[in-house]
C-alpha atoms as an extended CHARMM CRD file, in Angstrom:
* protein
*
       198  EXT
         1         1  MET       CA             30.8250000000        7.1960000000       11.0640000000  PROA      1               0.0000000000
         2         2  ARG       CA             33.8510000000        9.1590000000        9.3740000000  PROA      2               0.0000000000
         3         3  ARG       CA             33.4750000000        6.9310000000        6.4470000000  PROA      3               0.0000000000
         4         4  LEU       CA             30.0360000000        7.8220000000        5.9580000000  PROA      4               0.0000000000
         5         5  ILE       CA             30.7810000000       11.5680000000        6.5160000000  PROA      5               0.0000000000
         6         6  CYS       CA             33.6680000000       11.1890000000        3.7880000000  PROA      6               0.0000000000
         7         7  ALA       CA             31.5070000000        9.3910000000        1.4390000000  PROA      7               0.0000000000
         8         8  THR       CA             28.6930000000       11.8440000000        1.7160000000  PROA      8               0.0000000000
         9         9  ALA       CA             31.0830000000       14.8650000000        1.2890000000  PROA      9               0.0000000000
        10        10  LEU       CA             32.6290000000       13.1620000000       -1.8040000000  PROA      10              0.0000000000
        11        11  SER       CA             29.1900000000       12.4510000000       -3.2650000000  PROA      11              0.0000000000
        12        12  VAL       CA             28.2810000000       15.9950000000       -2.9680000000  PROA      12              0.0000000000
        13        13  LEU       CA             31.6380000000       17.7970000000       -3.9200000000  PROA      13              0.0000000000
        14        14  LEU       CA             32.5800000000       15.5180000000       -6.8200000000  PROA      14              0.0000000000
        15        15  PRO       CA             29.5490000000       16.3000000000       -8.9220000000  PROA      15              0.0000000000
        16        16  LEU       CA             30.1410000000       20.0050000000       -8.1650000000  PROA      16              0.0000000000
        17        17  SER       CA             33.8540000000       19.7910000000       -9.2390000000  PROA      17              0.0000000000
        18        18  LEU       CA             32.8750000000       18.1380000000      -12.4010000000  PROA      18              0.0000000000
        19        19  ARG       CA             30.3690000000       20.6300000000      -13.4190000000  PROA      19              0.0000000000
        20        20  ALA       CA             32.7380000000       23.6280000000      -12.2110000000  PROA      20              0.0000000000
        21        21  GLN       CA             34.9530000000       23.1600000000      -15.2140000000  PROA      21              0.0000000000
        22        22  PRO       CA             32.2410000000       23.3940000000      -18.2050000000  PROA      22              0.0000000000
        23        23  LEU       CA             30.5480000000       26.3050000000      -16.2710000000  PROA      23              0.0000000000
        24        24  GLN       CA             33.9840000000       28.0520000000      -16.1780000000  PROA      24              0.0000000000
        25        25  GLN       CA             34.4800000000       27.5000000000      -19.8060000000  PROA      25              0.0000000000
        26        26  GLN       CA             31.0260000000       28.6980000000      -20.5230000000  PROA      26              0.0000000000
        27        27  THR       CA             31.9460000000       32.0550000000      -18.4130000000  PROA      27              0.0000000000
        28        28  ARG       CA             35.2060000000       32.4080000000      -20.3430000000  PROA      28              0.0000000000
        29        29  ALA       CA             33.3500000000       31.9340000000      -23.7070000000  PROA      29              0.0000000000
        30        30  LEU       CA             30.6880000000       34.4300000000      -22.5450000000  PROA      30              0.0000000000
        31        31  ASN       CA             33.4210000000       36.9330000000      -21.5310000000  PROA      31              0.0000000000
        32        32  ALA       CA             35.4670000000       36.3870000000      -24.8840000000  PROA      32              0.0000000000
        33        33  ASP       CA             32.0990000000       37.1880000000      -26.7740000000  PROA      33              0.0000000000
        34        34  THR       CA             31.6310000000       40.3090000000      -24.9110000000  PROA      34              0.0000000000
        35        35  VAL       CA             35.0500000000       41.3470000000      -25.5260000000  PROA      35              0.0000000000
        36        36  VAL       CA             35.3730000000       40.7230000000      -29.3300000000  PROA      36              0.0000000000
        37        37  SER       CA             31.8170000000       41.7040000000      -30.1580000000  PROA      37              0.0000000000
        38        38  PRO       CA             32.1240000000       44.9950000000      -32.0890000000  PROA      38              0.0000000000
        39        39  SER       CA             30.4260000000       48.2380000000      -31.1680000000  PROA      39              0.0000000000
        40        40  HSD       CA             30.8050000000       49.8190000000      -34.5550000000  PROA      40              0.0000000000
        41        41  ILE       CA             30.1870000000       48.9590000000      -38.2800000000  PROA      41              0.0000000000
        42        42  LEU       CA             31.5110000000       50.8790000000      -41.3800000000  PROA      42              0.0000000000
        43        43  SER       CA             29.8680000000       49.5790000000      -44.4980000000  PROA      43              0.0000000000
        44        44  VAL       CA             29.4230000000       50.2530000000      -48.3540000000  PROA      44              0.0000000000
        45        45  ASN       CA             27.4210000000       48.7040000000      -51.0970000000  PROA      45              0.0000000000
        46        46  PRO       CA             30.1730000000       47.3270000000      -53.5510000000  PROA      46              0.0000000000
        47        47  PHE       CA             27.8910000000       46.8440000000      -56.4290000000  PROA      47              0.0000000000
        48        48  VAL       CA             26.7430000000       50.5800000000      -56.8100000000  PROA      48              0.0000000000
        49        49  LEU       CA             30.5030000000       51.5640000000      -56.6250000000  PROA      49              0.0000000000
        50        50  LEU       CA             31.0860000000       49.6390000000      -59.8340000000  PROA      50              0.0000000000
        51        51  PHE       CA             28.6500000000       52.0280000000      -61.5000000000  PROA      51              0.0000000000
        52        52  GLY       CA             30.1460000000       55.3090000000      -60.2050000000  PROA      52              0.0000000000
        53        53  TYR       CA             27.6820000000       55.7320000000      -57.4570000000  PROA      53              0.0000000000
        54        54  PHE       CA             27.9040000000       55.4770000000      -53.5780000000  PROA      54              0.0000000000
        55        55  SER       CA             25.9100000000       54.1060000000      -50.7970000000  PROA      55              0.0000000000
        56        56  GLY       CA             27.4300000000       53.6990000000      -47.1140000000  PROA      56              0.0000000000
        57        57  GLU       CA             26.7030000000       53.6990000000      -43.6110000000  PROA      57              0.0000000000
        58        58  TYR       CA             28.2400000000       54.0370000000      -40.2000000000  PROA      58              0.0000000000
        59        59  GLU       CA             26.3500000000       52.2280000000      -37.2380000000  PROA      59              0.0000000000
        60        60  GLN       CA             27.0760000000       52.2750000000      -33.6230000000  PROA      60              0.0000000000
        61        61  ARG       CA             25.5520000000       50.2390000000      -30.8580000000  PROA      61              0.0000000000
        62        62  VAL       CA             24.1830000000       52.1480000000      -27.9280000000  PROA      62              0.0000000000
        63        63  SER       CA             22.5130000000       49.2330000000      -26.1370000000  PROA      63              0.0000000000
        64        64  PRO       CA             22.1230000000       45.5110000000      -26.2270000000  PROA      64              0.0000000000
        65        65  THR       CA             18.7800000000       46.1820000000      -28.4130000000  PROA      65              0.0000000000
        66        66  LEU       CA             19.5600000000       49.6420000000      -29.9960000000  PROA      66              0.0000000000
        67        67  SER       CA             21.9730000000       51.2690000000      -32.4910000000  PROA      67              0.0000000000
        68        68  VAL       CA             22.2550000000       54.5320000000      -34.2150000000  PROA      68              0.0000000000
        69        69  ALA       CA             23.4220000000       55.1080000000      -37.7090000000  PROA      69              0.0000000000
        70        70  VAL       CA             24.2250000000       57.6940000000      -40.3560000000  PROA      70              0.0000000000
        71        71  ALA       CA             23.7780000000       56.6460000000      -43.8210000000  PROA      71              0.0000000000
        72        72  GLY       CA             24.6380000000       58.5600000000      -47.1520000000  PROA      72              0.0000000000
        73        73  SER       CA             24.1300000000       57.7550000000      -50.7500000000  PROA      73              0.0000000000
        74        74  PHE       CA             23.7440000000       59.0860000000      -54.3920000000  PROA      74              0.0000000000
        75        75  VAL       CA             22.2050000000       56.7830000000      -56.9300000000  PROA      75              0.0000000000
        76        76  ASN       CA             20.4800000000       56.9070000000      -60.3580000000  PROA      76              0.0000000000
        77        77  PHE       CA             16.9040000000       55.5020000000      -60.9410000000  PROA      77              0.0000000000
        78        78  ASP       CA             16.4050000000       55.8200000000      -64.6390000000  PROA      78              0.0000000000
        79        79  SER       CA             17.5500000000       59.3850000000      -65.4290000000  PROA      79              0.0000000000
        80        80  ASP       CA             16.7850000000       60.7690000000      -61.9080000000  PROA      80              0.0000000000
        81        81  ARG       CA             19.6270000000       61.1930000000      -59.2700000000  PROA      81              0.0000000000
        82        82  TYR       CA             18.6600000000       60.8620000000      -55.6120000000  PROA      82              0.0000000000
        83        83  SER       CA             21.3000000000       62.2990000000      -53.2590000000  PROA      83              0.0000000000
        84        84  ASN       CA             20.6520000000       61.3670000000      -49.4350000000  PROA      84              0.0000000000
        85        85  ILE       CA             21.8940000000       61.7040000000      -45.9970000000  PROA      85              0.0000000000
        86        86  ASP       CA             19.7260000000       59.9240000000      -43.1180000000  PROA      86              0.0000000000
        87        87  VAL       CA             19.8350000000       59.4130000000      -39.3290000000  PROA      87              0.0000000000
        88        88  LYS       CA             18.4910000000       56.1440000000      -38.2550000000  PROA      88              0.0000000000
        89        89  ALA       CA             17.4840000000       54.5140000000      -34.9390000000  PROA      89              0.0000000000
        90        90  ARG       CA             17.8710000000       50.5890000000      -35.3500000000  PROA      90              0.0000000000
        91        91  LEU       CA             16.0720000000       48.0650000000      -32.9890000000  PROA      91              0.0000000000
        92        92  TYR       CA             17.3900000000       44.5770000000      -32.8760000000  PROA      92              0.0000000000
        93        93  PRO       CA             14.5510000000       42.4150000000      -31.2310000000  PROA      93              0.0000000000
        94        94  ASN       CA             16.8790000000       39.4020000000      -30.4540000000  PROA      94              0.0000000000
        95        95  GLU       CA             18.8330000000       41.9050000000      -28.2080000000  PROA      95              0.0000000000
        96        96  VAL       CA             22.3330000000       41.2850000000      -29.6990000000  PROA      96              0.0000000000
        97        97  ALA       CA             22.6820000000       44.9330000000      -31.3700000000  PROA      97              0.0000000000
        98        98  LEU       CA             24.6180000000       44.8250000000      -34.7950000000  PROA      98              0.0000000000
        99        99  ARG       CA             23.5690000000       41.1860000000      -35.4820000000  PROA      99              0.0000000000
       100       100  GLY       CA             20.3140000000       39.5910000000      -36.8190000000  PROA      100             0.0000000000
       101       101  PHE       CA             17.0890000000       41.0430000000      -37.6630000000  PROA      101             0.0000000000
       102       102  GLY       CA             17.0280000000       44.9490000000      -37.2690000000  PROA      102             0.0000000000
       103       103  PHE       CA             14.1510000000       47.2620000000      -37.7070000000  PROA      103             0.0000000000
       104       104  ALA       CA             14.9620000000       50.9630000000      -38.4000000000  PROA      104             0.0000000000
       105       105  ALA       CA             13.1840000000       54.3230000000      -38.4540000000  PROA      105             0.0000000000
       106       106  SER       CA             14.9290000000       57.3710000000      -40.2200000000  PROA      106             0.0000000000
       107       107  VAL       CA             14.7530000000       61.0120000000      -40.8910000000  PROA      107             0.0000000000
       108       108  GLY       CA             16.7360000000       62.6930000000      -43.4970000000  PROA      108             0.0000000000
       109       109  ALA       CA             17.3130000000       65.0620000000      -46.4240000000  PROA      109             0.0000000000
       110       110  SER       CA             17.3920000000       64.3490000000      -49.8820000000  PROA      110             0.0000000000
       111       111  ALA       CA             18.3870000000       66.2010000000      -53.1140000000  PROA      111             0.0000000000
       112       112  ILE       CA             16.6030000000       65.1790000000      -56.3610000000  PROA      112             0.0000000000
       113       113  ARG       CA             17.6560000000       65.9270000000      -59.7360000000  PROA      113             0.0000000000
       114       114  THR       CA             15.4860000000       64.8670000000      -62.6320000000  PROA      114             0.0000000000
       115       115  HSD       CA             16.4560000000       64.8970000000      -66.3460000000  PROA      115             0.0000000000
       116       116  THR       CA             13.6790000000       64.7310000000      -69.1710000000  PROA      116             0.0000000000
       117       117  SER       CA             14.3310000000       64.6930000000      -72.9450000000  PROA      117             0.0000000000
       118       118  ASP       CA             11.2520000000       65.3430000000      -75.0180000000  PROA      118             0.0000000000
       119       119  CYS       CA             12.0700000000       64.3860000000      -78.7360000000  PROA      119             0.0000000000
       120       120  TYR       CA              9.9660000000       65.2000000000      -81.8340000000  PROA      120             0.0000000000
       121       121  LEU       CA             10.2660000000       64.2430000000      -85.3990000000  PROA      121             0.0000000000
       122       122  TYR       CA             12.1320000000       67.1600000000      -87.2740000000  PROA      122             0.0000000000
       123       123  ASP       CA              9.7160000000       69.0410000000      -89.6980000000  PROA      123             0.0000000000
       124       124  PRO       CA             11.4850000000       71.6260000000      -91.7500000000  PROA      124             0.0000000000
       125       125  ALA       CA              8.2380000000       73.3410000000      -92.4070000000  PROA      125             0.0000000000
       126       126  ILE       CA              8.1410000000       74.3640000000      -88.7990000000  PROA      126             0.0000000000
       127       127  ALA       CA             10.5660000000       77.0880000000      -88.1900000000  PROA      127             0.0000000000
       128       128  GLY       CA             12.7680000000       76.7550000000      -84.9650000000  PROA      128             0.0000000000
       129       129  ASN       CA             11.6750000000       73.3510000000      -84.0290000000  PROA      129             0.0000000000
       130       130  GLY       CA             14.3950000000       70.8100000000      -83.2460000000  PROA      130             0.0000000000
       131       131  PRO       CA             14.7190000000       67.0260000000      -82.4930000000  PROA      131             0.0000000000
       132       132  CYS       CA             14.9720000000       67.1790000000      -78.5980000000  PROA      132             0.0000000000
       133       133  THR       CA             14.2960000000       69.4240000000      -75.5790000000  PROA      133             0.0000000000
       134       134  ASN       CA             16.2470000000       68.6140000000      -72.5310000000  PROA      134             0.0000000000
       135       135  THR       CA             15.0720000000       69.6910000000      -69.1370000000  PROA      135             0.0000000000
       136       136  ASN       CA             16.6940000000       69.4150000000      -65.7930000000  PROA      136             0.0000000000
       137       137  LYS       CA             15.1360000000       70.1190000000      -62.3710000000  PROA      137             0.0000000000
       138       138  THR       CA             16.7210000000       69.8770000000      -58.8770000000  PROA      138             0.0000000000
       139       139  PHE       CA             15.0310000000       70.3220000000      -55.6310000000  PROA      139             0.0000000000
       140       140  SER       CA             15.3800000000       69.1530000000      -51.9600000000  PROA      140             0.0000000000
       141       141  SER       CA             13.0590000000       67.4230000000      -49.6120000000  PROA      141             0.0000000000
       142       142  PRO       CA             13.1250000000       66.0880000000      -45.9990000000  PROA      142             0.0000000000
       143       143  SER       CA             12.1820000000       62.3120000000      -45.9090000000  PROA      143             0.0000000000
       144       144  VAL       CA             11.4020000000       59.5820000000      -43.4740000000  PROA      144             0.0000000000
       145       145  ALA       CA             11.8480000000       55.9330000000      -44.0720000000  PROA      145             0.0000000000
       146       146  LEU       CA             11.2060000000       52.5460000000      -42.5310000000  PROA      146             0.0000000000
       147       147  GLU       CA             13.7350000000       49.6090000000      -43.1680000000  PROA      147             0.0000000000
       148       148  LEU       CA             14.0360000000       46.0050000000      -42.3520000000  PROA      148             0.0000000000
       149       149  GLN       CA             17.5290000000       44.2690000000      -42.5290000000  PROA      149             0.0000000000
       150       150  TYR       CA             19.2080000000       41.2410000000      -41.4350000000  PROA      150             0.0000000000
       151       151  GLN       CA             23.1280000000       41.4590000000      -40.6330000000  PROA      151             0.0000000000
       152       152  TRP       CA             25.6590000000       38.8200000000      -40.2400000000  PROA      152             0.0000000000
       153       153  LEU       CA             29.0870000000       39.2920000000      -38.3580000000  PROA      153             0.0000000000
       154       154  LEU       CA             31.4140000000       36.6820000000      -39.7420000000  PROA      154             0.0000000000
       155       155  GLY       CA             34.7030000000       35.3740000000      -38.6770000000  PROA      155             0.0000000000
       156       156  SER       CA             36.2540000000       34.2070000000      -35.1980000000  PROA      156             0.0000000000
       157       157  ARG       CA             36.5050000000       37.9280000000      -34.3520000000  PROA      157             0.0000000000
       158       158  ARG       CA             33.4230000000       39.0880000000      -35.9250000000  PROA      158             0.0000000000
       159       159  ARG       CA             35.0290000000       41.5460000000      -38.2780000000  PROA      159             0.0000000000
       160       160  THR       CA             33.1960000000       41.0590000000      -41.4930000000  PROA      160             0.0000000000
       161       161  ALA       CA             29.7450000000       42.5530000000      -41.7260000000  PROA      161             0.0000000000
       162       162  ILE       CA             27.2720000000       41.5730000000      -44.4300000000  PROA      162             0.0000000000
       163       163  THR       CA             23.8840000000       43.1050000000      -44.6030000000  PROA      163             0.0000000000
       164       164  LEU       CA             20.7090000000       42.6180000000      -46.7140000000  PROA      164             0.0000000000
       165       165  GLY       CA             17.5370000000       44.4260000000      -46.3200000000  PROA      165             0.0000000000
       166       166  GLY       CA             14.8720000000       46.9080000000      -47.8190000000  PROA      166             0.0000000000
       167       167  GLY       CA             12.2920000000       49.4850000000      -47.0460000000  PROA      167             0.0000000000
       168       168  LEU       CA             10.3950000000       52.3890000000      -48.0850000000  PROA      168             0.0000000000
       169       169  LYS       CA             11.1810000000       56.1380000000      -48.0910000000  PROA      169             0.0000000000
       170       170  ARG       CA              8.6010000000       58.9740000000      -48.2800000000  PROA      170             0.0000000000
       171       171  PHE       CA              9.4980000000       62.4250000000      -49.1390000000  PROA      171             0.0000000000
       172       172  LEU       CA              7.8950000000       65.2770000000      -47.5240000000  PROA      172             0.0000000000
       173       173  GLY       CA              8.6490000000       68.1720000000      -49.7490000000  PROA      173             0.0000000000
       174       174  SER       CA              6.3530000000       70.3780000000      -51.7750000000  PROA      174             0.0000000000
       175       175  SER       CA              3.8030000000       68.5060000000      -53.7390000000  PROA      175             0.0000000000
       176       176  GLY       CA              4.3630000000       71.1420000000      -56.5090000000  PROA      176             0.0000000000
       177       177  ASP       CA              8.0430000000       69.9260000000      -56.9460000000  PROA      177             0.0000000000
       178       178  PHE       CA              7.2280000000       66.3300000000      -57.2490000000  PROA      178             0.0000000000
       179       179  THR       CA              4.3030000000       66.9760000000      -59.5740000000  PROA      179             0.0000000000
       180       180  SER       CA              6.3240000000       69.1650000000      -61.9290000000  PROA      180             0.0000000000
       181       181  ALA       CA              9.2730000000       66.8130000000      -62.0340000000  PROA      181             0.0000000000
       182       182  GLY       CA              7.0690000000       63.7020000000      -62.4600000000  PROA      182             0.0000000000
       183       183  VAL       CA              8.6010000000       61.9410000000      -59.4040000000  PROA      183             0.0000000000
       184       184  SER       CA              6.7030000000       59.8400000000      -57.0460000000  PROA      184             0.0000000000
       185       185  ARG       CA              6.9180000000       60.7730000000      -53.2600000000  PROA      185             0.0000000000
       186       186  PHE       CA              7.6740000000       57.1440000000      -52.1910000000  PROA      186             0.0000000000
       187       187  LEU       CA             10.7800000000       55.3020000000      -53.0620000000  PROA      187             0.0000000000
       188       188  PRO       CA             11.6640000000       51.7120000000      -52.2530000000  PROA      188             0.0000000000
       189       189  THR       CA             15.1060000000       51.3170000000      -50.6950000000  PROA      189             0.0000000000
       190       190  PHE       CA             17.2310000000       48.3050000000      -50.8620000000  PROA      190             0.0000000000
       191       191  ARG       CA             20.5190000000       47.4420000000      -48.8440000000  PROA      191             0.0000000000
       192       192  SER       CA             23.2730000000       45.2260000000      -49.7670000000  PROA      192             0.0000000000
       193       193  SER       CA             26.3970000000       46.0310000000      -48.1980000000  PROA      193             0.0000000000
       194       194  ILE       CA             29.6570000000       44.6610000000      -46.9010000000  PROA      194             0.0000000000
       195       195  GLY       CA             31.4810000000       46.3820000000      -43.9750000000  PROA      195             0.0000000000
       196       196  TYR       CA             34.1360000000       46.2860000000      -41.2540000000  PROA      196             0.0000000000
       197       197  ALA       CA             33.1610000000       45.7980000000      -37.7340000000  PROA      197             0.0000000000
       198       198  PHE       CA             35.3270000000       47.2060000000      -34.8970000000  PROA      198             0.0000000000
């Protein structure tokens, strides 16, 4: 009878003891993942820096599915310069904030500077005419935007962030400003950035 009890106890405890080690290792890995997983990312677009412009963002995780970010940029499209500052709320549907697919909505403020140059053939018979007329116009506008991105955190400590994405921004300012400047109320946005996660 004692042998039967001992054999039964061993048959129950032995598989449990063998399964305990992998479970413990999994728990450690999960805890380690939680410890090293960053909560903040500071990133810039290195390509626009080469052309003398700037685009950067600071992002902070606030829950497993949500982060908030502040972004700023000044870039040229053709002869028009756009300077922006935006506040974003970004949703991560995979419930791992700062990694994977993210969908963001933002509000912000923009300063738009346009430059137009109208050139004519010089005609000496017309007094006072010249070859070119340059016109600069600067105005500001609130804006809203939607953005879709994918973000990778690389390395054993997940310190390197690489992000690719794009979206669409709509300016909400006076229609007269946009009409007179010849600028569209809609602007496509692109994101390609490298950052430090901490």
